[in-house]
C-alpha positions in Angstrom: 11.8 15.2 19.5 12.5 14.3 15.8 11.7 16.3 12.7 8.5 14.4 11.9 7.2 14.9 15.5 8.0 18.6 15.2 6.2 18.8 11.9 3.1 17.0 13.3 3.0 19.4 16.3 3.3 22.4 14.0 0.5 21.2 11.8 -1.8 20.4 14.8 -1.1 23.8 16.4 -1.7 25.6 13.0 -5.0 23.8 12.5 -6.1 24.7 16.0 -5.0 28.3 15.7 -6.6 29.0 12.3 -9.7 26.8 12.3 -12.2 25.6 14.8 -12.7 21.9 14.8 -16.1 20.9 13.5 -18.8 20.6 16.2 -19.0 17.2 17.7 -22.7 16.6 16.8 -22.0 17.6 13.2 -19.1 15.2 13.0 -21.2 12.4 14.6 -24.0 12.9 12.0 -21.6 13.1 9.1 -19.5 10.0 10.1 -22.7 8.0 10.8 -23.9 8.9 7.3 -20.5 8.1 5.7 -20.5 4.7 7.5 -24.0 4.0 6.2 -22.9 5.0 2.7 -19.9 2.7 2.8 -22.0 -0.2 4.1 -24.5 0.2 1.3 -21.7 0.3 -1.3 -19.8 -3.0 -1.4 -19.1 -2.6 -5.2 -18.9 0.3 -7.6 -22.3 -0.7 -9.0 -23.8 -0.5 -5.5 -22.1 2.9 -4.9 -23.5 4.4 -8.1 -27.0 3.2 -7.3 -26.8 4.4 -3.6 -25.8 7.9 -4.9 -28.7 7.6 -7.4 -31.1 6.7 -4.6 -30.2 9.7 -2.6 -30.4 12.0 -5.6 -33.9 10.7 -6.3 -34.9 11.6 -2.8 -33.6 15.1 -3.4 -35.7 15.6 -6.6 -33.0 14.8 -9.2 -34.1 13.2 -12.5 -32.4 10.1 -13.9 -31.7 10.4 -17.6 -31.3 7.6 -20.2 -28.2 8.2 -22.4 -30.0 6.7 -25.4 -33.0 9.1 -25.2 -33.3 12.8 -26.0 -32.8 15.0 -23.0 -35.0 17.8 -21.9 -33.5 21.3 -22.1 -33.7 23.9 -19.4 -32.7 24.3 -15.8 -32.9 21.3 -13.5 -31.2 18.6 -11.4 -30.2 15.5 -13.4 -27.9 12.5 -13.4 -26.8 9.6 -15.5 -25.6 6.1 -14.3 -23.2 4.3 -16.7 -22.3 0.9 -15.3 -20.5 1.6 -12.0 -20.1 5.3 -12.6 -22.5 8.2 -12.0 -22.5 11.8 -13.1 -25.0 14.3 -11.6 -25.4 18.0 -12.1 -27.4 21.1 -11.2 -28.1 23.4 -14.1 -29.4 26.7 -12.6 -31.8 29.1 -14.2 -30.1 31.5 -16.5 -27.4 29.2 -17.7 -26.1 30.0 -21.1 -23.8 28.5 -23.8 -20.7 29.8 -22.0 -21.7 29.1 -18.4 -18.7 27.3 -16.8 -18.7 24.0 -14.9 -17.5 23.3 -11.4 -16.8 19.5 -11.4 -16.0 17.3 -8.4 -14.2 14.2 -9.7 -13.9 10.9 -7.7 -14.1 7.2 -8.2 -16.4 4.4 -7.0 -14.1 1.4 -7.2 -11.6 0.0 -4.7 -8.9 -2.7 -4.9 -9.8 -6.3 -4.1 -10.6 -9.4 -6.0 -13.0 -10.1 -8.9 -14.8 -13.4 -9.6 -13.4 -15.3 -12.6 -15.5 -17.3 -15.1 -16.1 -20.9 -14.0 -15.6 -19.7 -10.4 -16.6 -22.7 -8.4 -13.6 -24.9 -7.5 -13.4 -28.1 -5.5 -10.0 -28.8 -3.9 -9.1 -31.4 -1.2 -12.7 -31.4 0.1 -13.0 -27.6 0.2 -15.2 -25.4 -2.0 -13.3 -22.4 -3.3 -14.0 -19.3 -5.4 -11.8 -18.6 -8.4 -10.9 -14.9 -8.2 -8.5 -12.5 -10.0 -6.7 -9.6 -8.3 -8.4 -6.3 -9.0 -6.2 -3.3 -8.9 -3.4 -3.0 -6.3 -4.7 -4.3 -3.0 -2.5 -4.7 0.1 -2.8 -8.5 -0.3 -1.9 -9.6 3.3 -4.7 -7.4 4.7 -7.3 -9.6 2.9 -6.3 -12.7 4.8 -8.5 -14.2 7.5 -11.4 -11.8 7.0 -15.0 -12.7 6.3 -15.6 -11.4 2.8 -18.7 -11.0 0.6 -19.3 -11.1 -3.1 -21.0 -8.1 -4.5 -21.7 -6.6 -7.9 -24.1 -7.2 -10.8 -25.5 -10.1 -12.7 -26.6 -9.5 -16.3 -29.3 -11.8 -17.7 -29.8 -12.8 -21.3 -32.3 -9.9 -21.8 -29.5 -7.5 -21.0 -30.9 -6.4 -17.6 -28.6 -5.8 -14.7 -29.4 -7.1 -11.2 -27.4 -5.9 -8.2 -26.5 -8.7 -5.7 -24.5 -9.1 -2.5 -24.0 -12.2 -0.4 -23.1 -10.9 3.0 -20.3 -12.9 4.8 -19.5 -15.8 2.5 -15.8 -16.2 1.8 -12.4 -16.2 3.6 -8.8 -16.4 2.4 -7.2 -18.6 5.1 -3.5 -18.0 5.9 -1.2 -20.9 6.4 -0.7 -21.7 10.1 2.7 -20.6 11.6 3.3 -24.3 12.5 3.5 -25.0 8.8 5.6 -22.0 7.9 8.0 -21.2 10.7 9.6 -18.3 8.8 6.4 -16.5 8.0 7.1 -13.6 10.4 10.4 -13.0 8.7 8.6 -12.3 5.4 5.3 -13.2 3.9 5.2 -13.8 0.1 1.9 -14.6 -1.5 1.5 -16.3 -4.9 -1.5 -14.5 -6.5 -2.7 -17.7 -8.1 -2.1 -20.3 -5.4 -2.4 -18.5 -2.1 -5.3 -16.1 -2.6 -8.2 -18.5 -3.5 -10.9 -18.0 -0.8 -12.9 -20.9 0.7 -16.7 -20.8 1.1 -17.6 -24.4 2.2 -16.9 -28.1 2.0 -18.4 -30.8 -0.1 -19.4 -30.4 -3.7 -22.1 -31.1 -6.3 -24.4 -28.8 -8.2 -25.8 -27.2 -5.1 -22.4 -25.6 -4.5 -22.5 -23.6 -7.7 -21.5 -20.0 -6.9 -23.3 -18.4 -9.8 -26.4 -20.3 -8.9 -26.2 -19.0 -5.4 -25.8 -15.4 -6.7 -28.7 -15.9 -9.1 -30.9 -17.1 -6.3 -30.1 -14.1 -4.2 -30.8 -11.8 -7.1 -34.1 -13.5 -7.8 -33.2 -14.7 -11.3 -32.8 -18.2 -12.8 -29.2 -19.4 -13.0 -29.5 -20.4 -16.6 -30.5 -16.9 -17.5 -27.3 -15.3 -16.2 -25.2 -14.4 -19.2 -22.4 -12.5 -17.5 -21.4 -10.9 -14.2 -19.1 -8.3 -12.6 -18.7 -9.6 -9.1 -16.1 -8.4 -6.6 -15.1 -9.0 -3.0 -15.7 -6.7 -0.1 -14.8 -6.9 3.6 -17.9 -7.4 5.7 -16.6 -5.8 8.9 -18.8 -2.7 9.7 -17.2 0.8 9.7 -16.1 1.6 13.3 -15.1 4.6 15.4 -12.5 3.9 18.0 -9.5 5.3 19.9 -9.2 8.4 22.1 -12.4 10.5 22.0 -13.6 8.1 19.2 -11.6 10.3 16.9 -10.4 7.5 14.5 -12.6 5.8 11.8 -11.8 2.5 10.2 -13.7 1.0 7.2 -13.2 -0.7 3.9 -13.2 1.2 0.6 -12.5 4.6 2.0 -10.3 5.0 -1.1 -12.4 6.4 -2.6 -15.9 6.4 -1.1 -14.9 9.2 1.3 -14.6 11.5 -1.8 -17.7 10.2 -3.5 -19.7 10.7 -0.3 -18.2 14.1 0.3 -19.0 15.2 -3.2 -22.6 13.9 -3.0 -23.2 15.6 0.3 -21.8 18.9 -1.2 -23.9 18.6 -4.3 -27.1 18.1 -2.3 -26.1 21.1 -0.2 -25.7 23.1 -3.3 -29.1 22.0 -4.6 -30.6 23.2 -1.3 -28.7 26.5 -1.5 -29.9 27.1 -5.0 -33.5 26.6 -3.8 -33.0 28.9 -0.9 -31.4 31.7 -2.9 -33.9 32.6 -5.7 -32.2 36.0 -6.2 -28.7 34.7 -6.6 -26.9 35.6 -9.8 -28.5 33.6 -12.6 -26.6 30.8 -14.3 -23.4 31.4 -12.3 -22.0 27.9 -12.9 -23.2 24.3 -13.5 -22.2 22.1 -10.5 -21.2 18.5 -11.4 -20.4 15.4 -9.4 -18.5 12.9 -11.6 -17.8 9.6 -9.8 -16.0 7.3 -12.3 -15.4 3.5 -12.2 -12.1 1.6 -12.8 -9.7 4.2 -11.4 -7.8 1.4 -9.6 -7.2 -0.2 -13.1 -6.0 2.9 -14.8 -9.4 4.4 -15.8 -9.3 3.1 -19.3 -12.9 2.1 -19.8 -16.2 3.5 -21.0 -17.1 4.4 -17.4 -13.5 5.5 -16.4 -12.0 8.9 -16.4 -9.9 8.1 -19.5 -13.1 7.2 -21.3 -15.6 9.5 -23.0 -18.2 9.7 -20.1 -17.6 13.1 -18.7 -16.9 14.7 -22.2 -20.1 13.1 -23.4 -22.2 14.5 -20.6 -20.7 18.0 -20.7 -21.2 18.1 -24.5 -24.8 17.2 -24.2 -25.4 19.8 -21.5 -23.7 22.4 -23.6 -25.6 21.3 -26.7 -28.9 21.7 -24.8 -27.8 25.3 -24.1 -27.3 25.9 -27.8 -23.5 26.1 -27.5 -21.3 26.0 -30.6 -18.0 24.2 -30.3 -16.3 27.5 -29.8 -18.7 28.5 -27.0 -18.2 25.1 -25.3 -14.5 25.8 -25.2 -15.2 29.2 -23.8 -17.1 27.5 -21.0 -14.3 25.1 -20.4 -11.8 27.9 -20.1 -13.6 29.3 -17.0 -14.3 25.8 -15.6 -12.6 23.9 -12.8 -12.3 20.2 -11.8 -11.6 19.3 -8.2 -10.2 15.8 -8.3 -10.8 14.2 -4.9 -9.0 11.0 -4.0 -7.5 9.5 -0.9 -4.0 10.6 0.2 -1.4 9.5 2.7 -1.1 10.7 6.3 2.4 10.4 7.7 2.8 6.9 9.1 4.3 7.1 12.6 6.1 3.7 12.2 7.5 4.6 8.7 8.0 8.3 8.7 11.2 8.0 6.6 8.9 7.0 3.6 7.5 10.5 3.6 8.9 13.9 2.6 10.8 15.2 5.6 9.3 18.7 5.4 5.7 17.8 4.3 4.3 15.2 6.6 0.5 15.6 6.8 -1.2 14.3 9.9 -4.6 12.8 10.5 -7.0 15.4 11.7 -5.0 18.2 10.2 -7.5 18.7 7.3 -7.8 17.5 3.8 -4.7 17.3 1.5 -3.7 19.4 -1.4 -1.7 16.9 -3.5 1.2 18.2 -5.5 3.7 16.5 -7.8 6.4 18.0 -10.0 5.8 15.4 -12.7 2.1 16.0 -12.9 1.0 12.8 -11.4 -1.3 15.1 -9.6 -2.7 18.0 -11.6 -2.4 20.8 -8.9 -0.6 24.0 -10.0 -0.2 27.4 -8.3 -3.5 28.6 -9.7 -5.2 25.6 -8.4 -3.5 26.0 -5.0 -5.0 29.5 -4.8 -8.5 28.2 -5.6 -8.1 25.6 -2.9 -7.0 28.2 -0.4 -10.1 30.3 -1.0 -12.4 27.3 -0.7 -10.8 26.2 2.6 -10.9 29.7 4.0 -14.5 30.1 2.9 -15.4 26.8 4.5 -13.4 27.5 7.7 -11.3 24.4 7.5 -7.5 23.8 7.6 -5.6 22.1 4.8 -2.2 20.6 4.4 0.1 19.8 1.5 1.1 16.4 0.4 4.2 15.7 -1.8 6.1 12.4 -2.2 9.5 11.5 -0.9 11.8 11.6 -4.0 12.7 7.9 -3.5 9.1 6.7 -3.3 7.2 6.5 -6.6 4.1 8.6 -6.6 0.7 7.2 -7.6 -1.8 9.2 -9.7 -5.5 10.1 -9.9 -8.2 11.0 -12.3 -7.0 14.6 -12.1 -4.3 14.6 -14.8 -6.6 12.5 -17.0 -9.4 15.0 -16.8 -7.1 17.9 -17.4 -5.6 16.2 -20.4 -8.8 15.1 -22.0 -10.8 18.3 -21.5 -8.3 21.1 -20.9 -10.1 22.2 -17.8 -8.1 23.5 -14.9 -7.8 20.7 -12.3 -6.3 20.3 -8.9 -6.0 17.2 -6.6 -7.1 16.9 -3.0 -8.2 14.2 -0.6 -8.6 12.8 2.9 -5.3 11.6 4.5 -5.4 7.9 5.3 -3.3 5.2 6.9 -3.3 1.7 5.4 -4.4 2.8 1.9 -5.4 -0.1 -0.3 -5.8 -2.4 2.7 -9.1 -4.2 3.1 -9.7 -1.8 6.0 -8.4 1.8 5.9 -8.1 4.4 8.6 -8.7 8.2 8.9 -9.5 10.9 11.5 -13.2 11.7 11.8 -12.7 15.4 11.2 -11.0 15.1 7.8 -14.0 13.8 5.7 -16.2 16.4 7.3 -13.7 19.1 6.3 -13.3 17.8 2.8 -17.0 18.0 2.2 -17.2 21.5 3.6 -14.4 22.6 1.2 -16.2 21.0 -1.7 -19.4 22.9 -0.7 -17.4 26.1 -0.9 -16.0 25.1 -4.3 -19.5 24.5 -5.6 -20.6 27.8 -4.1 -18.0 29.6 -6.3 -15.0 30.1 -4.0 
C-alpha cells in the first residue's frame, strides 16, 4: 500500500469515526435539488436569476441599485448582471453589527459567442466562439452543447435565452490523425469552432435564432453575452450511487450551498424570535467573472460587495469609523471548488495532504496567500464543522504545481475582512463535466449554515 493509499484510508477512517454520514434521504433530496439548480443555470445570468427566483419564493425583496433603499430589518437582494448579493438584516441591527459573508461565483469556463458569429465553411454552419476562462479543452469535444446567456435590446432590456442542444465541436477522426493518442494539441482558433448545421442563407443566422427563442426581433438585438454549456443532465452513478457528475460544479456547488444555507438562516431567524437581536447580518455574495480574474463591475475585484455593504451600513446610520468597526468583527467564507486527490496522478498532489472524495469539504491553505485562510480562519472553520457535525480535510498544493486562486484574497484585500477559503473536492475541475462525492456538497452547506448561525 503506497503513501497516498494510506492517507486516503486514514481520512476515510477519521471521517467515519468522528462524523456520521448524512442520512441517505437527506443526501437524495439535496443532490436532486443541486441537479435541478445546475440544470436551470447554464450561464451566470441564469444562475443569478435562479437564485433570485428561489429568494422571491422565500419572501426576499429585490432591490434596484438606482433607487433609494428602505431602512430597517428585512430580507433583500440585488442582481447585477450575472452576480447576485442577498442578505438578512435581523431586528436590532446597529451601525456596528458585523457581517457573515459567503462568497462564491456564478461563472464557469467554456466558450463565448463572438460578434458576427455565423460562419459558413465547406458546406457546414459553424459558430464563432472565443475561449472563456481556462476550460479543459479536450473535454468539450464531441458533446452536444447549448448556447445560453442574455440578449440586450436597443431599449436596454435584458432577455435570458437558451437553445438546448444545438452545437458540437467535432474531433478529427483517428484515421486522419494516426498520432492523436500520443498527444492532442488543439489550436484555439482553428480546431474549436463548433458546428450547428449545413447549408446557409439568412435563415441560418445564429443571432436571429436566439432572438426568436427570446421572443424579440433580431433587428432589435443590440448586444449579447452568450456562452456555451454542456447539455448532458447531472447524473448519479457508481457504487451506492455515491458519485455525482455534472457541468459547472465549479462553482455552482458553492452558490447552491450558500443559497440553501441562507434560506435555512432565514427560516431559523423566523423560528427564533427571542434570539439575541442584531447578532450579525448574513450575506450571500455570488460574483461573476471569477474565471477571468474577477476584474469587472460584477466580479469580486470590482466594487459590488463594497457598494452593497456600504449601503446597508449607511441605512443603519453608520459613520465610516463605525463601518470599519463592523468589518473588524466580520467574516467572509470564500467557497470555491477544490481538488480531490486523483488516483491516476497522485504524484501531482502534496504527499501528506491528499483529500479524498467523500471525506468532507476542503479547508484550502496556501503559504503565498493564493487562498486567504490563516490560523484564525482555520479555528473558525473547525468550530463550524464541529457544530454542523461534518468532517473536513485540508488542501495544500504540491510545491511543483502552481496554485490557483479564488475570490477570497480579493475580498480580504479590498475590504480588510477576515477571510478563509473552503470548497467541495472535485475531480476533472474545469472539464465540461466534473465529478464529486454526493456527501461533500451536503456537508459544505451544513458547515455554511453553522457559519451563518454564528459558529
